[in-house]
Structure formats: structure tokens, C-alpha cells
C-alpha positions, 0 to 999 in steps of 0.5 A: 412287851409294854404298851403306852396308849394315848386316846381321845375317847373318855373312858368309863369309871372302874365299874365299866358303865358310868362316866365321871359326873363332875366333868374332870376328864376331857373328851379330847386328846391330851396335848403332848409336847414330848415323851421320853422312854428309857430302859429300867436300870438294875432289873435282872 
């Protein structure tokens, strides 16, 4: 089973402690118009 999660909380950098110092990530949820999910074709 796969999970897609949308969150409004800014996540830390890969070290798990620090945050992006350049303000490149938003602290607000993204504006999503639509999401399309389709099965993978050709997998066994």
C-alpha cells in the first residue's frame, strides 16, 4: 500500500534538526487543483 500525504507544516532538512535558511519552503499548505492517481501498467 502506498501513501500520499499533503501537509502544511514545514519539514526539517535531511538531518532532522535544521530548517531551510533561505525561505524556499512554505509554511502553508499547497494549493492543489486536482490529483490524478492511476495504476502502474506492466508491473508483475
